[in-house]
C-alpha positions as CSV (number, residue, x, y, z in Angstrom):
1,M,-55.2,71.5,53.2
2,D,-58.3,72.3,51.1
3,R,-59.8,70.3,48.3
4,N,-58.4,72.5,45.6
5,T,-54.9,72.1,46.9
6,I,-55.3,68.3,47.0
7,T,-56.7,68.3,43.5
8,G,-53.7,70.3,42.3
9,L,-51.2,68.0,43.9
10,L,-52.9,65.0,42.3
11,L,-52.8,66.6,38.9
12,I,-49.1,67.4,39.3
13,G,-48.3,63.8,40.4
14,A,-50.3,62.4,37.5
15,I,-48.4,64.7,35.1
16,L,-45.1,63.6,36.6
17,F,-46.0,59.9,36.5
18,G,-47.2,60.3,32.9
19,F,-44.0,62.0,31.8
20,S,-41.8,59.4,33.6
21,Y,-43.8,56.5,31.9
22,F,-43.5,58.1,28.5
23,N,-39.8,58.7,28.9
24,Q,-39.2,55.1,29.9
25,Q,-41.2,53.9,26.9
26,Q,-39.1,56.1,24.6
27,Q,-35.9,54.7,26.1
28,A,-37.1,51.2,25.7
29,E,-38.0,51.8,22.0
30,Q,-34.4,53.3,21.5
31,V,-32.9,50.1,22.9
32,A,-35.1,47.9,20.8
33,E,-34.2,50.0,17.8
34,Q,-30.5,49.5,18.6
35,Q,-31.0,45.7,19.0
36,E,-33.0,45.5,15.7
37,Q,-30.2,47.4,13.9
38,A,-27.6,45.0,15.3
39,A,-29.5,42.0,14.2
40,K,-29.8,43.5,10.7
41,V,-26.1,44.2,10.6
42,Q,-25.3,40.6,11.7
43,K,-27.7,39.1,9.1
44,D,-26.1,41.1,6.3
45,S,-22.6,40.2,7.5
46,V,-21.6,43.8,7.6
47,V,-19.0,44.3,10.3
48,T,-20.1,47.8,11.3
49,A,-21.3,47.7,14.9
50,I,-23.8,50.2,16.3
51,K,-21.7,53.2,16.0
52,P,-20.0,54.5,17.8
53,V,-20.4,51.9,20.5
54,T,-17.2,50.0,21.4
55,I,-16.5,47.6,24.2
56,P,-12.8,47.1,24.9
57,T,-13.0,43.4,25.7
58,E,-15.7,40.9,26.4
59,S,-14.3,40.4,29.9
60,T,-14.4,44.1,30.8
61,P,-16.6,44.4,33.9
62,K,-19.7,46.6,33.6
63,A,-18.5,48.8,36.5
64,S,-15.4,49.7,34.5
65,L,-17.4,50.4,31.4
66,K,-19.7,52.7,33.4
67,S,-16.7,54.9,34.2
68,D,-15.1,54.6,30.8
69,T,-15.5,58.1,29.3
70,V,-14.7,56.9,25.7
71,F,-17.4,54.2,25.9
72,L,-20.0,56.5,27.7
73,A,-19.5,59.2,25.0
74,S,-21.1,56.8,22.5
75,V,-24.1,55.9,24.7
76,P,-27.3,57.8,24.5
77,E,-28.0,60.2,27.5
78,A,-31.3,58.6,28.2
79,I,-29.7,55.2,28.7
80,K,-26.9,56.5,30.7
81,A,-29.4,58.1,33.1
82,D,-30.8,54.7,34.2
83,S,-28.6,52.0,35.6
84,N,-30.8,49.1,34.6
85,L,-31.1,50.4,31.1
86,L,-27.3,50.9,30.9
87,N,-26.7,47.3,32.0
88,Q,-29.2,46.0,29.4
89,Y,-27.6,48.2,26.8
90,I,-24.1,46.8,27.6
91,D,-25.4,43.2,27.5
92,S,-27.0,43.8,24.1
93,V,-23.8,45.3,22.6
94,E,-21.7,42.5,24.0
95,N,-24.0,39.9,22.4
96,F,-24.0,41.8,19.2
97,N,-20.2,42.1,19.1
98,R,-19.9,38.4,20.0
99,S,-22.3,37.4,17.2
100,V,-20.4,39.5,14.7
101,A,-17.1,38.0,15.8
102,E,-18.5,34.5,15.5
103,A,-19.9,35.3,12.1
104,A,-16.6,36.6,11.0
105,Q,-14.8,33.6,12.3
106,Q,-17.2,31.2,10.6
107,Q,-16.7,33.1,7.3
108,K,-13.0,32.8,7.7
109,L,-13.2,29.0,8.4
110,E,-15.5,28.5,5.4
111,G,-13.0,30.2,3.2
112,E,-10.2,28.0,4.5
113,Y,-11.9,24.7,5.1
114,G,-14.9,24.9,2.8
115,V,-17.7,22.5,3.6
116,F,-15.5,21.0,6.3
117,Y,-15.4,24.2,8.5
118,P,-17.0,22.4,11.4
119,A,-14.0,20.1,11.6
120,A,-11.6,23.0,12.0
121,K,-12.0,23.0,15.7
122,G,-11.5,20.3,18.3
123,T,-9.2,18.6,20.6
124,Q,-6.2,16.6,19.3
125,E,-6.2,13.0,20.4
126,Y,-4.2,9.9,19.8
127,T,-5.5,6.3,19.3
128,T,-3.4,3.1,19.2
129,L,-4.3,-0.1,17.5
130,E,-2.0,-3.2,17.6
131,N,-1.8,-6.9,16.7
132,D,1.0,-9.4,17.2
133,K,3.1,-7.7,14.5
134,L,2.4,-4.0,14.7
135,I,1.7,-1.0,17.0
136,V,0.1,1.8,15.0
137,T,-0.7,5.1,16.6
138,F,-3.1,7.5,14.9
139,N,-3.8,11.2,15.3
140,N,-7.3,12.6,14.9
141,K,-5.8,15.8,13.6
142,G,-5.7,14.8,9.9
143,G,-7.0,11.4,10.7
144,R,-3.5,10.1,9.9
145,I,-1.1,7.4,11.0
146,A,1.3,9.2,13.3
147,H,3.9,6.4,13.8
148,V,4.3,2.7,13.5
149,K,6.4,0.2,15.5
150,L,7.3,-3.4,14.6
151,K,7.1,-5.7,17.6
152,E,9.4,-8.4,16.5
153,Y,12.3,-6.1,15.6
154,Q,14.5,-3.4,17.2
155,S,16.9,-0.8,16.1
156,Y,20.6,-1.5,16.2
157,Q,21.1,0.9,19.0
158,D,18.4,-0.8,21.2
159,Y,20.0,-4.2,20.2
160,I,23.4,-3.1,21.4
161,E,22.1,-1.6,24.7
162,D,20.0,-4.6,25.6
163,E,19.7,-7.6,23.1
164,N,17.5,-9.6,25.5
165,T,14.7,-7.0,25.7
166,I,13.1,-6.1,22.4
167,E,12.1,-2.5,22.2
168,P,9.8,-2.4,19.2
169,L,11.4,-0.8,16.2
170,L,10.1,2.7,15.3
171,L,9.6,2.6,11.5
172,F,8.8,6.3,11.1
173,E,7.8,9.2,13.4
174,E,5.1,11.8,13.3
175,K,7.2,14.9,13.3
176,T,9.0,14.0,10.1
177,S,6.2,12.4,8.2
178,N,2.9,13.5,6.5
179,Q,-0.3,11.8,5.3
180,S,-2.9,14.1,4.0
181,L,-5.5,14.4,1.3
182,T,-5.8,17.6,-0.9
183,L,-9.5,18.1,-1.7
184,S,-11.0,20.5,-4.2
185,N,-14.1,22.2,-2.8
186,K,-15.5,24.8,-5.3
187,G,-12.1,25.7,-6.5
188,A,-10.6,26.0,-3.0
189,K,-7.9,23.5,-1.9
190,I,-8.5,21.8,1.5
191,E,-5.8,19.9,3.3
192,T,-7.2,17.2,5.6
193,K,-4.1,17.3,7.8
194,N,-5.6,20.5,9.3
195,L,-9.0,18.9,10.1
196,I,-10.0,17.4,13.4
197,F,-11.6,14.0,12.8
198,Q,-14.1,12.3,15.2
199,G,-12.9,8.7,15.9
200,T,-14.5,5.5,17.2
201,V,-12.8,2.1,17.7
202,N,-14.4,-1.3,17.3
203,K,-12.2,-4.2,18.5
204,G,-13.1,-7.7,17.5
205,D,-11.5,-11.1,18.1
206,D,-9.5,-11.1,14.8
207,S,-9.3,-7.4,13.9
208,Q,-9.5,-3.9,15.1
209,V,-11.2,-1.0,13.2
210,L,-10.7,2.7,13.7
211,T,-13.3,5.0,12.0
212,Y,-12.6,8.7,11.6
213,I,-15.2,11.2,10.4
214,A,-14.6,14.8,9.3
215,P,-18.1,16.4,9.7
216,T,-19.8,19.1,7.7
217,A,-22.6,21.4,8.6
218,D,-24.9,18.7,7.1
219,A,-25.0,15.6,9.3
220,N,-25.6,13.5,6.2
221,K,-22.4,14.7,4.5
222,Y,-18.9,13.8,5.9
223,L,-15.5,12.3,4.9
224,Q,-14.8,8.9,6.5
225,Y,-11.5,7.2,7.0
226,T,-11.6,3.5,8.1
227,Y,-8.4,1.8,9.2
228,T,-8.5,-2.0,9.8
229,I,-5.8,-4.1,11.4
230,K,-6.0,-7.9,11.4
231,N,-4.1,-10.3,13.6
232,G,-0.9,-11.8,12.1
233,S,-0.6,-9.2,9.4
234,Y,1.7,-6.3,8.5
235,D,-1.1,-4.6,6.7
236,V,-3.3,-1.7,7.6
237,D,-6.4,-1.4,5.3
238,F,-7.3,2.2,4.6
239,Q,-10.6,3.0,3.1
240,I,-11.6,6.6,2.0
241,N,-15.3,7.2,1.8
242,Y,-16.8,10.6,0.6
243,V,-20.3,10.2,2.0
244,N,-22.7,12.3,0.0
245,L,-19.9,14.7,-0.9
246,Q,-19.8,14.1,-4.7
247,A,-21.6,17.4,-5.3
248,D,-19.3,19.4,-3.0
249,L,-15.9,17.9,-4.1
250,N,-14.2,17.6,-7.4
251,L,-13.0,14.0,-6.8
252,A,-11.0,14.0,-10.0
253,E,-8.6,16.5,-8.4
254,T,-8.2,14.6,-5.1
255,E,-4.5,13.9,-4.2
256,L,-2.9,11.8,-1.5
257,N,0.3,13.4,-0.1
258,W,2.5,10.9,1.6
259,Q,5.9,11.6,3.0
260,L,8.4,10.4,5.6
261,A,12.0,10.7,6.6
262,G,13.7,7.4,7.0
263,L,15.1,6.8,10.4
264,T,18.5,5.2,10.9
265,M,17.7,1.7,12.1
266,E,21.0,0.1,11.3
267,K,24.6,0.4,12.6
268,L,25.7,2.9,9.9
269,A,23.4,5.5,8.2
270,S,25.5,5.6,5.0
271,D,25.2,1.8,4.7
272,Q,21.4,2.1,5.0
273,R,21.2,4.9,2.5
274,R,23.1,2.7,0.0
275,M,20.2,0.3,-0.1
276,S,17.2,2.7,0.4
277,C,15.1,4.1,-2.4
278,V,11.6,4.7,-3.7
279,M,10.1,1.8,-5.7
280,W,6.9,1.2,-7.6
281,R,5.3,-1.3,-10.0
282,Y,3.1,-0.7,-13.0
283,D,0.3,-3.1,-13.6
284,D,1.7,-6.5,-14.9
285,E,5.2,-5.1,-15.4
286,K,8.5,-5.3,-13.5
287,R,9.1,-3.1,-10.6
288,D,11.0,0.1,-11.1
289,Y,12.9,2.4,-8.8
290,I,14.8,5.7,-8.3
291,R,18.5,4.9,-8.2
292,E,19.9,4.5,-4.7
293,M,22.0,7.4,-3.3
294,S,20.4,9.8,-5.7
295,S,18.0,12.8,-5.1
296,S,15.5,13.0,-7.9
297,E,11.8,12.8,-9.0
298,Y,9.8,10.6,-11.2
299,E,6.4,11.1,-12.9
300,L,4.0,8.0,-12.9
301,E,2.9,7.1,-16.4
302,A,0.6,4.1,-16.1
303,N,-1.6,2.1,-13.8
304,T,0.3,1.6,-10.6
305,N,0.0,-1.5,-8.3
306,W,2.0,-0.2,-5.4
307,V,4.5,2.4,-4.1
308,A,7.2,1.5,-1.6
309,F,9.5,3.5,0.6
310,K,12.2,0.9,0.9
311,H,14.7,0.9,3.7
312,K,17.6,-1.5,3.9
313,F,15.7,-4.2,5.7
314,F,12.1,-2.8,6.0
315,T,9.5,-1.3,3.8
316,T,6.8,1.3,4.2
317,G,4.5,0.7,1.3
318,L,1.1,1.7,-0.1
319,I,-0.8,-1.1,-2.0
320,I,-3.3,0.2,-4.5
321,D,-6.1,-2.3,-4.9
322,A,-7.9,-0.3,-7.4
323,K,-5.0,-0.3,-9.9
324,N,-6.1,2.9,-11.5
325,I,-3.7,5.5,-10.0
326,T,-2.0,6.7,-13.2
327,K,-0.9,10.2,-12.2
328,G,1.5,11.2,-9.5
329,T,5.0,12.3,-8.5
330,L,7.5,10.2,-6.6
331,A,10.6,11.7,-5.1
332,Q,13.5,11.0,-2.8
333,N,16.2,13.2,-1.3
334,Q,19.3,12.1,0.5
335,L,19.6,13.4,4.0
336,E,22.7,14.1,6.0
337,G,23.8,13.0,9.4
338,E,23.3,9.8,11.4
339,E,19.7,10.3,12.5
340,Y,17.9,10.1,9.1
341,T,18.7,8.5,5.8
342,V,16.3,9.4,2.9
343,D,13.3,11.8,2.6
344,Y,10.6,9.9,0.7
345,K,7.7,11.6,-1.0
346,A,4.6,10.4,-3.0
347,N,2.0,12.7,-4.4
348,L,-0.7,10.5,-6.0
349,T,-4.0,11.5,-7.8
350,L,-6.6,9.2,-6.4
351,P,-9.4,7.6,-8.5
352,A,-12.5,9.8,-8.9
353,Q,-14.9,7.5,-7.1
354,P,-16.9,7.7,-3.9
355,V,-15.0,4.9,-2.1
356,V,-11.3,4.3,-2.5
357,D,-9.7,1.2,-1.0
358,L,-5.9,1.3,-0.2
359,K,-3.6,-0.8,2.0
360,F,-0.5,0.2,3.9
361,F,2.3,-2.3,4.4
362,F,4.6,-1.9,7.4
363,G,7.0,-4.8,7.6
364,P,10.3,-6.5,7.0
365,N,11.9,-7.2,3.6
366,E,11.4,-10.9,3.8
367,Y,11.1,-12.5,0.4
368,D,8.5,-15.1,1.1
369,L,6.3,-12.5,2.9
370,L,6.5,-9.9,0.2
371,K,6.0,-12.5,-2.5
372,S,2.8,-13.8,-0.9
373,Y,1.1,-10.5,-2.0
374,D,1.2,-11.8,-5.5
375,N,1.7,-8.3,-7.0
376,G,5.5,-8.2,-7.6
377,M,6.4,-6.9,-4.2
378,G,8.9,-9.8,-3.8
379,N,11.1,-7.8,-6.1
380,I,11.4,-5.1,-3.6
381,I,14.4,-7.2,-2.4
382,D,17.1,-6.6,-5.0
383,H,18.6,-9.9,-6.0
384,G,20.5,-8.4,-8.8
385,W,19.8,-8.0,-12.5
386,G,19.7,-10.7,-15.1
387,V,21.5,-14.0,-14.4
388,F,22.7,-12.7,-11.0
389,G,19.2,-12.4,-9.8
390,L,18.3,-15.9,-11.1
391,V,21.3,-17.4,-9.3
392,N,20.1,-15.8,-6.0
393,K,16.5,-16.9,-6.5
394,W,17.1,-20.4,-7.6
395,L,20.4,-21.4,-6.0
396,I,21.7,-19.3,-3.1
397,R,18.4,-18.4,-1.5
398,P,16.8,-21.9,-1.6
399,I,20.0,-23.5,-0.1
400,F,20.2,-20.7,2.5
401,N,16.5,-21.1,3.5
402,I,16.9,-24.9,4.0
403,L,20.0,-24.4,6.2
404,N,18.3,-21.5,8.0
405,G,15.5,-23.8,9.1
406,S,17.9,-25.6,11.4
407,A,19.1,-24.3,14.7
408,L,22.7,-23.6,13.5
409,N,24.4,-20.3,14.0
410,L,24.3,-18.0,10.9
411,G,28.0,-18.1,10.6
412,L,28.0,-21.9,10.3
413,I,25.1,-21.7,7.8
414,I,27.2,-19.4,5.6
415,L,30.1,-21.9,5.9
416,L,27.9,-24.8,4.9
417,L,26.3,-22.7,2.1
418,T,29.7,-22.0,0.7
419,L,30.7,-25.7,0.8
420,I,27.5,-26.9,-0.9
421,V,27.9,-24.3,-3.7
422,K,31.6,-25.4,-4.2
423,I,30.6,-29.0,-4.4
424,L,27.9,-28.3,-6.9
425,I,30.3,-26.5,-9.2
426,M,33.1,-28.9,-8.7
427,P,32.9,-30.4,-12.2
428,L,33.3,-26.9,-13.6
429,T,36.2,-26.2,-11.3
430,Y,37.9,-29.4,-12.4
431,K,37.4,-28.6,-16.1
432,N,38.7,-25.1,-15.6
433,Y,41.8,-26.4,-13.8
434,M,42.4,-29.1,-16.4
435,S,42.4,-26.5,-19.1
436,S,44.8,-24.4,-17.1
437,A,47.1,-27.4,-16.6
438,K,47.2,-28.0,-20.4
439,M,48.0,-24.4,-21.0
440,R,50.7,-24.5,-18.4
441,V,52.3,-27.6,-20.1
442,L,52.3,-25.7,-23.4
443,K,53.7,-22.5,-21.9
444,P,57.4,-23.3,-22.6
445,E,56.6,-24.0,-26.3
446,I,54.6,-20.8,-26.6
447,E,57.5,-18.9,-25.1
448,E,59.8,-20.5,-27.6
449,I,57.6,-19.5,-30.6
450,N,57.4,-15.9,-29.3
451,E,61.2,-15.8,-28.9
452,R,61.9,-17.4,-32.3
453,M,59.4,-15.1,-34.1
454,K,60.0,-12.0,-32.1
455,D,60.8,-10.0,-35.3
456,A,57.5,-11.1,-37.0
457,D,54.2,-9.2,-36.6
458,A,51.9,-10.2,-33.8
459,M,49.3,-11.9,-36.1
460,T,52.0,-14.1,-37.6
461,R,53.2,-15.1,-34.1
462,Q,49.5,-15.7,-33.1
463,Q,49.0,-17.9,-36.1
464,E,51.9,-20.1,-35.1
465,V,50.6,-20.4,-31.5
466,S,47.2,-21.3,-32.8
467,K,48.8,-23.9,-35.0
468,L,50.3,-25.4,-31.8
469,Y,46.9,-25.5,-30.1
470,S,45.5,-27.3,-33.1
471,Q,48.2,-29.9,-33.2
472,T,48.0,-30.7,-29.5
473,G,44.1,-30.5,-29.4
474,V,44.1,-27.8,-26.8
475,N,41.3,-25.2,-26.9
476,P,42.6,-22.0,-25.2
477,M,39.0,-20.9,-24.6
478,A,38.0,-24.1,-22.8
479,G,38.7,-22.7,-19.4
480,C,36.7,-19.5,-20.0
481,L,33.2,-21.2,-20.0
482,P,33.5,-22.8,-16.6
483,M,34.9,-19.5,-15.2
484,L,32.0,-17.5,-16.8
485,I,29.5,-19.9,-15.3
486,Q,31.1,-19.5,-11.8
487,M,31.3,-15.7,-11.9
488,P,27.5,-15.1,-11.6
489,I,27.6,-17.1,-8.3
490,V,30.4,-15.0,-6.9
491,I,28.9,-11.8,-8.0
492,A,25.3,-12.8,-6.9
493,A,26.5,-13.0,-3.3
494,L,27.2,-9.2,-3.4
495,R,23.4,-8.7,-3.5
496,F,22.2,-11.6,-1.4
497,F,24.1,-11.2,1.9
498,P,23.8,-7.4,2.4
499,S,20.0,-7.5,1.7
500,S,19.3,-10.7,3.8
501,I,17.4,-9.7,6.9
502,D,18.2,-13.0,8.4
503,L,21.8,-11.8,9.0
504,R,20.4,-8.7,10.9
505,H,21.7,-8.8,14.5
506,A,23.1,-12.3,14.0
507,K,26.3,-12.9,16.0
508,F,29.2,-15.0,15.0
509,L,32.7,-15.2,16.6
510,W,33.7,-11.5,17.1
511,A,31.0,-10.1,14.8
512,E,28.0,-8.7,16.7
513,D,25.9,-8.2,13.5
514,L,26.7,-10.1,10.3
515,S,24.5,-7.7,8.3
516,S,27.0,-4.9,9.0
517,Y,30.8,-4.5,9.4
518,E,32.6,-5.8,12.5
519,S,35.5,-3.9,14.1
520,V,38.4,-5.4,16.0
521,L,40.3,-2.1,16.2
522,N,39.2,1.5,16.2
523,L,41.9,3.6,14.7
524,G,40.9,6.9,16.2
525,F,41.3,8.7,12.8
526,D,39.6,8.3,9.4
527,I,41.4,6.9,6.4
528,P,39.8,8.0,3.1
529,F,37.7,5.3,1.5
530,Y,38.6,2.9,4.2
531,G,37.2,4.2,7.5
532,A,38.3,4.6,11.1
533,H,38.2,0.9,12.0
534,V,39.6,-2.4,11.1
535,S,37.3,-5.2,10.0
536,L,39.1,-8.5,10.6
537,F,36.8,-10.5,8.3
538,A,37.5,-8.1,5.5
539,L,41.2,-8.3,6.2
540,L,41.3,-12.1,6.2
541,M,39.3,-12.1,3.1
542,A,41.8,-9.8,1.3
543,V,44.7,-11.9,2.5
544,S,43.1,-15.1,1.3
545,T,42.3,-13.6,-2.1
546,F,45.9,-12.6,-2.5
547,L,47.1,-16.1,-1.6
548,Y,44.6,-17.7,-4.0
549,T,45.7,-15.2,-6.7
550,K,49.4,-16.1,-6.1
551,M,48.7,-19.8,-6.4
552,N,46.6,-19.3,-9.5
553,S,49.1,-17.0,-11.3
554,G,51.2,-20.0,-12.3
555,N,48.4,-20.9,-14.7
556,M,49.1,-18.0,-17.0
557,A,49.8,-19.6,-20.4
558,T,51.7,-16.9,-22.2
559,P,54.3,-14.3,-21.2
560,Q,53.3,-10.7,-21.0
561,Q,52.8,-9.3,-24.5
562,P,54.2,-5.8,-25.4
563,G,51.5,-3.1,-25.2
564,M,49.2,-5.4,-23.1
565,P,48.2,-4.5,-19.5
566,N,50.2,-6.2,-16.8
567,M,47.7,-8.8,-15.7
568,N,49.8,-9.9,-12.7
569,F,49.7,-6.4,-11.4
570,I,46.0,-6.1,-11.8
571,M,45.4,-9.4,-10.2
572,Y,47.5,-8.5,-7.2
573,L,45.9,-5.0,-7.0
574,M,42.4,-6.5,-6.6
575,P,42.8,-7.9,-3.0
576,F,44.1,-4.5,-1.9
577,M,41.1,-2.7,-3.5
578,M,38.7,-5.3,-2.0
579,L,40.1,-4.5,1.5
580,F,38.9,-0.9,1.1
581,F,35.5,-1.8,-0.3
582,F,34.6,-4.5,2.2
583,N,35.9,-2.8,5.3
584,S,32.5,-1.1,5.9
585,Y,30.4,-3.7,4.2
586,S,28.5,-6.7,5.5
587,S,30.8,-8.9,7.6
588,G,28.6,-11.9,6.5
589,L,29.6,-11.2,2.9
590,S,33.3,-10.9,3.8
591,F,33.1,-14.2,5.7
592,Y,31.4,-15.9,2.8
593,Y,34.2,-14.8,0.4
594,L,36.8,-15.8,3.0
595,C,35.3,-19.3,3.2
596,G,35.2,-19.5,-0.6
597,N,38.8,-18.5,-1.0
598,V,40.0,-21.0,1.6
599,M,38.0,-23.7,-0.1
600,N,39.3,-22.7,-3.5
601,I,42.9,-23.0,-2.2
602,G,42.1,-26.4,-0.8
603,I,40.3,-27.6,-3.9
604,M,43.2,-26.4,-6.2
605,W,45.7,-28.1,-4.0
606,G,43.6,-31.4,-4.0
607,I,43.1,-31.4,-7.8
608,K,46.7,-30.8,-8.4
609,K,47.8,-33.3,-5.9
610,F,45.5,-36.2,-6.6
611,L,43.7,-35.7,-9.9
612,I,46.0,-34.1,-12.4
613,D,49.4,-35.5,-13.5
614,E,51.1,-32.9,-15.6
615,D,53.6,-35.4,-17.0
616,K,50.7,-37.5,-18.4
617,I,49.1,-34.4,-19.9
618,K,52.4,-33.5,-21.5
619,A,52.8,-37.0,-23.0
620,K,49.2,-37.0,-24.3
621,L,49.6,-33.6,-26.0
622,A,52.9,-34.8,-27.6
623,D,51.0,-37.8,-28.9
624,N,48.3,-35.6,-30.2
625,K,50.8,-33.8,-32.4
626,K,51.5,-37.1,-34.3
627,K,47.8,-37.5,-35.3
628,P,46.4,-35.6,-38.2
629,K,44.0,-32.9,-37.1
630,K,41.2,-31.1,-38.8
631,K,41.4,-27.4,-38.3
632,S,39.1,-26.1,-35.6
633,K,36.8,-23.2,-36.3
634,F,38.9,-21.0,-34.1
635,Q,42.1,-22.0,-36.0
636,Q,40.4,-21.5,-39.3
637,R,39.2,-18.0,-38.3
638,M,42.7,-17.1,-37.2
639,D,44.2,-18.4,-40.4
640,D,41.7,-16.4,-42.5
641,L,42.4,-13.3,-40.4
642,V,46.1,-13.6,-40.9
643,K,45.7,-14.2,-44.6
644,Q,43.5,-11.1,-44.9
645,Q,46.0,-8.9,-43.0
646,Q,48.9,-10.2,-45.2
647,E,47.0,-9.4,-48.4
648,Q,46.2,-5.9,-47.1
649,A,49.9,-5.4,-46.2
650,A,51.0,-6.5,-49.7
651,K,48.6,-4.0,-51.3
652,R,50.0,-1.1,-49.2
653,K,53.6,-2.0,-50.4
């Protein structure tokens, strides 16, 4: 090979090498241009990938893409010709598509969660805090209380299955409850129940603290929940702290949404519903409530101290230390079936301040415990209105508490309570019976007046009867006052015993739970308004009421007047009606009335046998007739009324 030939080949090689180098540079510039265009598209949030490049999925292997005719049709020919360049191209497009997807996802989260979009993702975890009273389980999704158990109590079902082993009572459950804030972020509404909080626990000797944080993109801005449980307490302190979020949130529109379905914890769901409702108290006022067994809503109108979801023997409450929640909606809805009782709801507008202090109460309806909060929560226990509530607070409850401090069975305590109350009102009972005895002595004379003046008008006959009362010195109303004084004591028990948690799961004789009905016979069929069982305490109470009514019916002073209701029929109907009412009610209450009736029968027999001599009463009344008497006010009013009617009758003629 000569020199010219060698020179020619070198020139040809140089030309080929130069062309190849130039072609590679051009291809690299094309890839760089594609990547620059992708970055620009991502920066401008325009979801229009490098057209017409499309990768089916991120997991699609490069080998498959290289044989995908649809994909290859969108790839420049220069890139397809070089395997390395094709791999680089595929990687760049995958990165671009991933970046676009992430940007779109972030944009979506920002629209839904606002400043809290970093808290939209995470793992759901549960944390449990407990003291000697409570077991409280929290869910970091929503930073909420998931469910609460009371260590010292158990449900009726668990009590029946094993009374010796206390399975903590579940107060409410996660799936039928809600606790969430509605936050306003630049006009958008954010529900904290959808956020994943980051939690840390700090356990001390006397308390346990759980801190939840819902982060934002700025590490200096976050929503913080702090839950604190102290030993020996039924409280869970709840602090809400909007850390450096005042510029991002409209705190004046922050709402607390709190809801739960009451679980059936007692023997009968219908009985629990009868004493379950939403309660609240305005600042320095009496507590108010939505009527039991109703489904309705109520709008708050003033500073509110607390809101309570009251069950029969337990309360789930929210204590508002700030006392400046003035807006909100409270509601309750009656549920059907035996698993749940009432659906409780509270939607409260929280104070527009960076830190809000609240307190949850999860505990029993014990009067002394609730009263210790010094904010009117003691009135969650319904003692009855007016004088009936006073009788329970100042008579029945103090005596019951003293007796309950002993080691006696609750049935014996009810018996002793009844006996003490009967002894305390013995003077009134004696006075009432003495008045009845006087009326019974005058009964023959009253019947004689009615017979002798049967053709006269009723007012004239009544004037003669009143004259007889005046002559004998008998006041027909004298027996009413003692009876009226005793009635509040009888009626007050209707509120005290069914609401007393001390009777819950207390056994006595054949009753397994004095707070509910006892059954000695299951009928196998339902009798309307009565039930499918026979309560022996209710039956004995009704029988004793009938016997006492029969013994007392002889005290009726006058015969049945025409046109007047048959009082004997009404009196004998009452025991029958009470049998229906008390058959599914508290057996402790039926036992209390049974004891009262038996004691009344014994007292009546004793007074009649040893303290009252009707012959002496009759002689005294006869002697009173001989003495001049000044007309009583009652007699004077009757005479004036008769005279007025006679004058009106004369004018009509």
